[in-house]
KEGUSE-830467 format. One record per residue: residue number from 1; residue in one letter; y, z, x of N, C-alpha, C in turn. Coordinates in nm, 2 decimals, decimal comma, padded with zeros to 4 digits. Atoms other than C-alpha are relative to their C-alpha. Layout:
<mivos>
{seq->NUM	type->A	n.v->Y	n.w->Z	n.u->X	ca.v->Y	ca.w->Z	ca.u->X	c.v->Y	c.w->Z	c.u->X}
...
</mivos>
This chain:
<mivos>
{seq->1	type->X	n.v->-00,05	n.w->-00,02	n.u->00,13	ca.v->12,63	ca.w->01,33	ca.u->-03,35	c.v->-00,10	c.w->-00,04	c.u->-00,10}
{seq->2	type->X	n.v->00,11	n.w->00,02	n.u->00,10	ca.v->12,39	ca.w->01,36	ca.u->-03,64	c.v->00,03	c.w->-00,11	c.u->-00,10}
{seq->3	type->X	n.v->-00,03	n.w->00,09	n.u->00,10	ca.v->12,57	ca.w->01,14	ca.u->-03,88	c.v->00,10	c.w->-00,11	c.u->00,04}
{seq->4	type->X	n.v->-00,09	n.w->00,10	n.u->-00,06	ca.v->12,74	ca.w->00,89	ca.u->-03,66	c.v->-00,02	c.w->-00,02	c.u->00,15}
{seq->5	type->X	n.v->00,00	n.w->00,04	n.u->-00,14	ca.v->12,83	ca.w->00,79	ca.u->-03,31	c.v->00,12	c.w->00,06	c.u->00,07}
{seq->6	type->X	n.v->-00,11	n.w->-00,05	n.u->-00,07	ca.v->13,05	ca.w->00,96	ca.u->-03,05	c.v->00,02	c.w->-00,09	c.u->00,12}
{seq->7	type->X	n.v->-00,03	n.w->00,09	n.u->-00,10	ca.v->13,23	ca.w->00,74	ca.u->-02,80	c.v->00,11	c.w->00,06	c.u->00,09}
{seq->8	type->X	n.v->-00,11	n.w->-00,03	n.u->-00,09	ca.v->13,44	ca.w->00,80	ca.u->-02,49	c.v->00,07	c.w->-00,13	c.u->00,03}
{seq->9	type->X	n.v->-00,07	n.w->00,12	n.u->-00,01	ca.v->13,72	ca.w->00,55	ca.u->-02,47	c.v->00,13	c.w->00,02	c.u->00,09}
{seq->10	type->X	n.v->-00,13	n.w->00,00	n.u->-00,08	ca.v->14,01	ca.w->00,47	ca.u->-02,23	c.v->00,08	c.w->-00,12	c.u->-00,06}
{seq->11	type->X	n.v->-00,09	n.w->00,10	n.u->00,07	ca.v->14,29	ca.w->00,28	ca.u->-02,41	c.v->00,11	c.w->-00,05	c.u->00,09}
{seq->12	type->X	n.v->-00,11	n.w->00,06	n.u->-00,06	ca.v->14,53	ca.w->00,04	ca.u->-02,26	c.v->00,09	c.w->-00,06	c.u->-00,10}
{seq->13	type->X	n.v->-00,09	n.w->00,05	n.u->00,10	ca.v->14,83	ca.w->-00,01	ca.u->-02,49	c.v->00,08	c.w->-00,12	c.u->00,06}
{seq->14	type->X	n.v->-00,09	n.w->00,11	n.u->-00,03	ca.v->15,07	ca.w->-00,31	ca.u->-02,49	c.v->-00,08	c.w->-00,11	c.u->00,08}
{seq->15	type->X	n.v->00,09	n.w->00,11	n.u->-00,07	ca.v->14,78	ca.w->-00,55	ca.u->-02,38	c.v->00,03	c.w->-00,13	c.u->-00,07}
{seq->16	type->X	n.v->-00,01	n.w->00,13	n.u->00,05	ca.v->14,82	ca.w->-00,92	ca.u->-02,42	c.v->-00,12	c.w->-00,05	c.u->-00,09}
{seq->17	type->X	n.v->00,13	n.w->00,04	n.u->00,07	ca.v->14,46	ca.w->-00,96	ca.u->-02,54	c.v->-00,07	c.w->00,13	c.u->-00,04}
{seq->18	type->X	n.v->00,07	n.w->-00,12	n.u->00,05	ca.v->14,34	ca.w->-00,67	ca.u->-02,76	c.v->-00,15	c.w->-00,03	c.u->00,00}
{seq->19	type->X	n.v->00,14	n.w->00,01	n.u->00,01	ca.v->13,97	ca.w->-00,60	ca.u->-02,76	c.v->-00,07	c.w->00,10	c.u->00,09}
{seq->20	type->X	n.v->00,09	n.w->-00,08	n.u->-00,09	ca.v->13,68	ca.w->-00,43	ca.u->-02,59	c.v->-00,02	c.w->-00,08	c.u->00,13}
{seq->21	type->X	n.v->-00,01	n.w->00,07	n.u->-00,13	ca.v->13,70	ca.w->-00,51	ca.u->-02,22	c.v->-00,13	c.w->00,02	c.u->00,08}
{seq->22	type->X	n.v->00,11	n.w->-00,03	n.u->-00,09	ca.v->13,42	ca.w->-00,34	ca.u->-02,03	c.v->-00,04	c.w->00,14	c.u->-00,02}
{seq->23	type->X	n.v->00,04	n.w->-00,14	n.u->-00,01	ca.v->13,23	ca.w->-00,02	ca.u->-01,97	c.v->00,03	c.w->00,04	c.u->00,14}
{seq->24	type->X	n.v->-00,03	n.w->-00,06	n.u->-00,13	ca.v->13,37	ca.w->00,19	ca.u->-01,69	c.v->-00,07	c.w->00,13	c.u->00,02}
{seq->25	type->X	n.v->00,06	n.w->-00,13	n.u->-00,02	ca.v->13,25	ca.w->00,51	ca.u->-01,53	c.v->00,12	c.w->00,09	c.u->00,04}
{seq->26	type->X	n.v->-00,10	n.w->-00,10	n.u->-00,03	ca.v->13,48	ca.w->00,81	ca.u->-01,52	c.v->-00,03	c.w->00,08	c.u->00,12}
{seq->27	type->X	n.v->00,03	n.w->-00,08	n.u->-00,12	ca.v->13,51	ca.w->01,04	ca.u->-01,22	c.v->-00,12	c.w->00,09	c.u->-00,01}
{seq->28	type->X	n.v->00,11	n.w->-00,08	n.u->00,02	ca.v->13,24	ca.w->01,26	ca.u->-01,37	c.v->-00,13	c.w->-00,07	c.u->-00,01}
{seq->29	type->X	n.v->00,12	n.w->00,08	n.u->00,01	ca.v->13,00	ca.w->00,97	ca.u->-01,39	c.v->-00,04	c.w->-00,04	c.u->-00,14}
{seq->30	type->X	n.v->00,03	n.w->00,04	n.u->00,14	ca.v->13,01	ca.w->00,93	ca.u->-01,77	c.v->00,05	c.w->-00,14	c.u->-00,03}
{seq->31	type->X	n.v->-00,05	n.w->00,13	n.u->00,04	ca.v->13,04	ca.w->00,59	ca.u->-01,93	c.v->00,12	c.w->00,01	c.u->-00,10}
{seq->32	type->X	n.v->-00,12	n.w->00,00	n.u->00,08	ca.v->13,37	ca.w->00,51	ca.u->-02,09	c.v->00,03	c.w->-00,15	c.u->-00,04}
{seq->33	type->X	n.v->-00,03	n.w->00,14	n.u->00,04	ca.v->13,46	ca.w->00,20	ca.u->-02,30	c.v->00,15	c.w->-00,02	c.u->00,03}
{seq->34	type->X	n.v->-00,14	n.w->00,04	n.u->-00,02	ca.v->13,78	ca.w->00,03	ca.u->-02,19	c.v->00,04	c.w->-00,09	c.u->-00,11}
{seq->35	type->X	n.v->-00,05	n.w->00,07	n.u->00,12	ca.v->13,97	ca.w->-00,09	ca.u->-02,49	c.v->00,15	c.w->-00,03	c.u->00,01}
{seq->36	type->X	n.v->-00,14	n.w->00,04	n.u->00,00	ca.v->14,30	ca.w->-00,28	ca.u->-02,50	c.v->00,05	c.w->-00,02	c.u->-00,14}
{seq->37	type->X	n.v->-00,07	n.w->00,02	n.u->00,13	ca.v->14,54	ca.w->-00,27	ca.u->-02,79	c.v->00,14	c.w->-00,06	c.u->00,02}
{seq->38	type->X	n.v->-00,13	n.w->00,06	n.u->-00,02	ca.v->14,86	ca.w->-00,47	ca.u->-02,84	c.v->00,11	c.w->00,10	c.u->-00,03}
{seq->39	type->X	n.v->-00,10	n.w->-00,09	n.u->00,05	ca.v->15,05	ca.w->-00,18	ca.u->-03,00	c.v->00,05	c.w->00,09	c.u->00,12}
{seq->40	type->X	n.v->-00,05	n.w->-00,09	n.u->-00,10	ca.v->15,28	ca.w->00,04	ca.u->-02,79	c.v->-00,04	c.w->00,14	c.u->-00,02}
{seq->41	type->X	n.v->00,04	n.w->-00,14	n.u->00,02	ca.v->15,20	ca.w->00,41	ca.u->-02,73	c.v->00,11	c.w->00,09	c.u->-00,05}
{seq->42	type->X	n.v->-00,11	n.w->-00,08	n.u->00,06	ca.v->15,48	ca.w->00,53	ca.u->-02,95	c.v->-00,03	c.w->00,02	c.u->-00,15}
{seq->43	type->X	n.v->00,02	n.w->-00,03	n.u->00,14	ca.v->15,46	ca.w->00,70	ca.u->-03,29	c.v->-00,14	c.w->-00,02	c.u->-00,06}
{seq->44	type->X	n.v->00,14	n.w->00,02	n.u->00,05	ca.v->15,08	ca.w->00,67	ca.u->-03,31	c.v->-00,04	c.w->-00,14	c.u->-00,02}
{seq->45	type->X	n.v->00,03	n.w->00,15	n.u->00,02	ca.v->15,09	ca.w->00,29	ca.u->-03,31	c.v->-00,13	c.w->-00,04	c.u->00,07}
{seq->46	type->X	n.v->00,12	n.w->00,04	n.u->-00,08	ca.v->14,83	ca.w->00,26	ca.u->-03,03	c.v->-00,13	c.w->00,06	c.u->-00,06}
{seq->47	type->X	n.v->00,12	n.w->-00,06	n.u->00,06	ca.v->14,60	ca.w->00,51	ca.u->-03,20	c.v->-00,04	c.w->-00,07	c.u->-00,13}
{seq->48	type->X	n.v->00,04	n.w->00,07	n.u->00,12	ca.v->14,62	ca.w->00,33	ca.u->-03,53	c.v->-00,06	c.w->-00,13	c.u->00,03}
{seq->49	type->X	n.v->00,06	n.w->00,13	n.u->-00,04	ca.v->14,55	ca.w->00,00	ca.u->-03,36	c.v->-00,14	c.w->00,02	c.u->00,06}
{seq->50	type->X	n.v->00,14	n.w->-00,03	n.u->-00,05	ca.v->14,25	ca.w->00,16	ca.u->-03,18	c.v->-00,10	c.w->00,02	c.u->-00,11}
{seq->51	type->X	n.v->00,08	n.w->-00,03	n.u->00,12	ca.v->14,11	ca.w->00,29	ca.u->-03,51	c.v->-00,03	c.w->-00,13	c.u->-00,07}
{seq->52	type->X	n.v->00,03	n.w->00,13	n.u->00,07	ca.v->14,15	ca.w->-00,05	ca.u->-03,67	c.v->-00,09	c.w->-00,09	c.u->00,07}
{seq->53	type->X	n.v->00,09	n.w->00,09	n.u->-00,08	ca.v->13,99	ca.w->-00,24	ca.u->-03,39	c.v->-00,14	c.w->00,05	c.u->00,01}
{seq->54	type->X	n.v->00,14	n.w->-00,06	n.u->00,00	ca.v->13,69	ca.w->00,00	ca.u->-03,36	c.v->-00,07	c.w->-00,01	c.u->-00,13}
{seq->55	type->X	n.v->00,06	n.w->00,02	n.u->00,13	ca.v->13,64	ca.w->-00,01	ca.u->-03,73	c.v->-00,05	c.w->-00,14	c.u->-00,02}
{seq->56	type->X	n.v->00,04	n.w->00,14	n.u->00,01	ca.v->13,63	ca.w->-00,39	ca.u->-03,72	c.v->-00,12	c.w->-00,03	c.u->00,08}
{seq->57	type->X	n.v->00,11	n.w->00,03	n.u->-00,09	ca.v->13,40	ca.w->-00,40	ca.u->-03,42	c.v->-00,13	c.w->00,06	c.u->-00,05}
{seq->58	type->X	n.v->00,12	n.w->-00,07	n.u->00,05	ca.v->13,15	ca.w->-00,15	ca.u->-03,58	c.v->-00,03	c.w->-00,03	c.u->-00,14}
{seq->59	type->X	n.v->00,03	n.w->00,04	n.u->00,14	ca.v->13,18	ca.w->-00,29	ca.u->-03,93	c.v->00,00	c.w->00,12	c.u->-00,10}
{seq->60	type->X	n.v->-00,01	n.w->-00,11	n.u->00,09	ca.v->13,29	ca.w->00,03	ca.u->-04,09	c.v->00,14	c.w->00,01	c.u->-00,05}
{seq->61	type->X	n.v->-00,14	n.w->-00,01	n.u->00,05	ca.v->13,60	ca.w->00,13	ca.u->-04,29	c.v->00,08	c.w->00,08	c.u->00,10}
{seq->62	type->X	n.v->-00,09	n.w->-00,07	n.u->-00,09	ca.v->13,90	ca.w->00,27	ca.u->-04,09	c.v->-00,02	c.w->00,15	c.u->-00,02}
{seq->63	type->X	n.v->00,02	n.w->-00,15	n.u->00,03	ca.v->13,83	ca.w->00,61	ca.u->-04,26	c.v->-00,12	c.w->00,06	c.u->00,07}
{seq->64	type->X	n.v->00,12	n.w->-00,05	n.u->-00,07	ca.v->13,50	ca.w->00,63	ca.u->-04,07	c.v->00,02	c.w->00,02	c.u->00,15}
{seq->65	type->X	n.v->-00,03	n.w->-00,01	n.u->-00,14	ca.v->13,67	ca.w->00,62	ca.u->-03,73	c.v->00,11	c.w->00,11	c.u->00,02}
{seq->66	type->X	n.v->-00,09	n.w->-00,12	n.u->-00,03	ca.v->13,83	ca.w->00,95	ca.u->-03,61	c.v->00,02	c.w->00,02	c.u->00,14}
{seq->67	type->X	n.v->-00,03	n.w->-00,04	n.u->-00,14	ca.v->14,00	ca.w->01,04	ca.u->-03,29	c.v->-00,01	c.w->00,15	c.u->00,01}
{seq->68	type->X	n.v->00,03	n.w->-00,14	n.u->00,00	ca.v->13,85	ca.w->01,37	ca.u->-03,22	c.v->00,07	c.w->00,08	c.u->00,11}
{seq->69	type->X	n.v->-00,07	n.w->-00,06	n.u->-00,11	ca.v->14,02	ca.w->01,44	ca.u->-02,89	c.v->00,08	c.w->-00,11	c.u->00,07}
{seq->70	type->X	n.v->-00,07	n.w->00,09	n.u->-00,08	ca.v->14,29	ca.w->01,28	ca.u->-02,68	c.v->00,11	c.w->-00,07	c.u->-00,08}
{seq->71	type->X	n.v->-00,10	n.w->00,06	n.u->00,08	ca.v->14,55	ca.w->01,20	ca.u->-02,94	c.v->00,12	c.w->-00,06	c.u->00,08}
{seq->72	type->X	n.v->-00,12	n.w->00,04	n.u->-00,07	ca.v->14,83	ca.w->01,17	ca.u->-02,69	c.v->-00,03	c.w->-00,06	c.u->00,14}
{seq->73	type->X	n.v->00,04	n.w->00,05	n.u->-00,13	ca.v->14,64	ca.w->01,05	ca.u->-02,38	c.v->-00,07	c.w->-00,13	c.u->-00,01}
{seq->74	type->X	n.v->00,07	n.w->00,13	n.u->00,00	ca.v->14,47	ca.w->00,73	ca.u->-02,27	c.v->-00,15	c.w->00,02	c.u->-00,02}
{seq->75	type->X	n.v->00,14	n.w->-00,03	n.u->00,02	ca.v->14,13	ca.w->00,90	ca.u->-02,27	c.v->-00,02	c.w->00,07	c.u->-00,13}
{seq->76	type->X	n.v->00,03	n.w->-00,05	n.u->00,13	ca.v->13,99	ca.w->00,97	ca.u->-02,61	c.v->-00,14	c.w->00,02	c.u->-00,03}
{seq->77	type->X	n.v->00,14	n.w->-00,02	n.u->00,05	ca.v->13,68	ca.w->01,10	ca.u->-02,78	c.v->00,01	c.w->-00,05	c.u->-00,15}
{seq->78	type->X	n.v->00,00	n.w->00,06	n.u->00,13	ca.v->13,61	ca.w->00,89	ca.u->-03,09	c.v->-00,13	c.w->00,03	c.u->-00,07}
{seq->79	type->X	n.v->00,12	n.w->-00,02	n.u->00,09	ca.v->13,37	ca.w->00,97	ca.u->-03,38	c.v->00,00	c.w->-00,11	c.u->-00,10}
{seq->80	type->X	n.v->00,02	n.w->00,11	n.u->00,10	ca.v->13,24	ca.w->00,68	ca.u->-03,59	c.v->-00,11	c.w->00,05	c.u->-00,09}
{seq->81	type->X	n.v->00,10	n.w->-00,05	n.u->00,10	ca.v->13,07	ca.w->00,80	ca.u->-03,91	c.v->-00,08	c.w->-00,11	c.u->-00,05}
{seq->82	type->X	n.v->00,09	n.w->00,10	n.u->00,05	ca.v->12,77	ca.w->00,62	ca.u->-04,04	c.v->-00,14	c.w->00,03	c.u->00,05}
{seq->83	type->X	n.v->00,14	n.w->-00,01	n.u->-00,05	ca.v->12,40	ca.w->00,56	ca.u->-03,97	c.v->00,00	c.w->-00,01	c.u->00,15}
{seq->84	type->X	n.v->-00,01	n.w->00,00	n.u->-00,14	ca.v->12,36	ca.w->00,66	ca.u->-03,61	c.v->-00,09	c.w->-00,11	c.u->00,07}
{seq->85	type->X	n.v->00,08	n.w->00,11	n.u->-00,06	ca.v->12,08	ca.w->00,41	ca.u->-03,54	c.v->00,07	c.w->-00,13	c.u->-00,01}
{seq->86	type->X	n.v->-00,07	n.w->00,13	n.u->00,02	ca.v->12,27	ca.w->00,12	ca.u->-03,68	c.v->00,13	c.w->-00,01	c.u->00,09}
{seq->87	type->X	n.v->-00,12	n.w->00,00	n.u->-00,09	ca.v->12,59	ca.w->00,22	ca.u->-03,49	c.v->-00,04	c.w->-00,01	c.u->00,14}
{seq->88	type->X	n.v->00,04	n.w->00,01	n.u->-00,14	ca.v->12,40	ca.w->00,27	ca.u->-03,17	c.v->-00,05	c.w->-00,14	c.u->00,03}
{seq->89	type->X	n.v->00,04	n.w->00,14	n.u->-00,02	ca.v->12,25	ca.w->-00,08	ca.u->-03,21	c.v->00,12	c.w->-00,09	c.u->00,01}
{seq->90	type->X	n.v->-00,12	n.w->00,08	n.u->00,00	ca.v->12,59	ca.w->-00,22	ca.u->-03,28	c.v->00,07	c.w->00,02	c.u->00,13}
{seq->91	type->X	n.v->-00,06	n.w->-00,03	n.u->-00,13	ca.v->12,73	ca.w->-00,05	ca.u->-02,97	c.v->-00,07	c.w->-00,07	c.u->00,11}
{seq->92	type->X	n.v->00,08	n.w->00,07	n.u->-00,10	ca.v->12,45	ca.w->-00,19	ca.u->-02,76	c.v->00,03	c.w->-00,15	c.u->00,00}
{seq->93	type->X	n.v->-00,03	n.w->00,14	n.u->00,01	ca.v->12,52	ca.w->-00,54	ca.u->-02,89	c.v->00,14	c.w->-00,03	c.u->00,05}
{seq->94	type->X	n.v->-00,13	n.w->00,02	n.u->-00,05	ca.v->12,89	ca.w->-00,50	ca.u->-02,82	c.v->00,01	c.w->00,00	c.u->00,16}
{seq->95	type->X	n.v->00,00	n.w->-00,02	n.u->-00,15	ca.v->12,83	ca.w->-00,38	ca.u->-02,46	c.v->-00,07	c.w->-00,12	c.u->00,06}
{seq->96	type->X	n.v->00,08	n.w->00,12	n.u->-00,06	ca.v->12,57	ca.w->-00,66	ca.u->-02,40	c.v->00,09	c.w->-00,13	c.u->00,00}
{seq->97	type->X	n.v->-00,08	n.w->00,12	n.u->00,01	ca.v->12,83	ca.w->-00,92	ca.u->-02,51	c.v->00,11	c.w->00,00	c.u->00,10}
{seq->98	type->X	n.v->-00,11	n.w->00,00	n.u->-00,10	ca.v->13,08	ca.w->-00,81	ca.u->-02,24	c.v->-00,03	c.w->-00,08	c.u->00,12}
</mivos>
């Protein structure tokens, strides 16, 4: 993405401890961030919690985080708007801290 960062995410709703958990590999061999949120998967609550959590982790406003695909599923494609180099560096820091 030219003006941001694209992420593949697998969300676990109703988690006791929300946050970024690990990097998994999907069946196709692509890296997927495993993210837990406390909200239930009803009425978009889990999606809203995911956007809020990712915005906080990446230090961007909630409006900069968009769910581009997977609105109703656990697997989602997320777009984070902003400086791609800064976002990639932040993503590397987050993954290294796992």
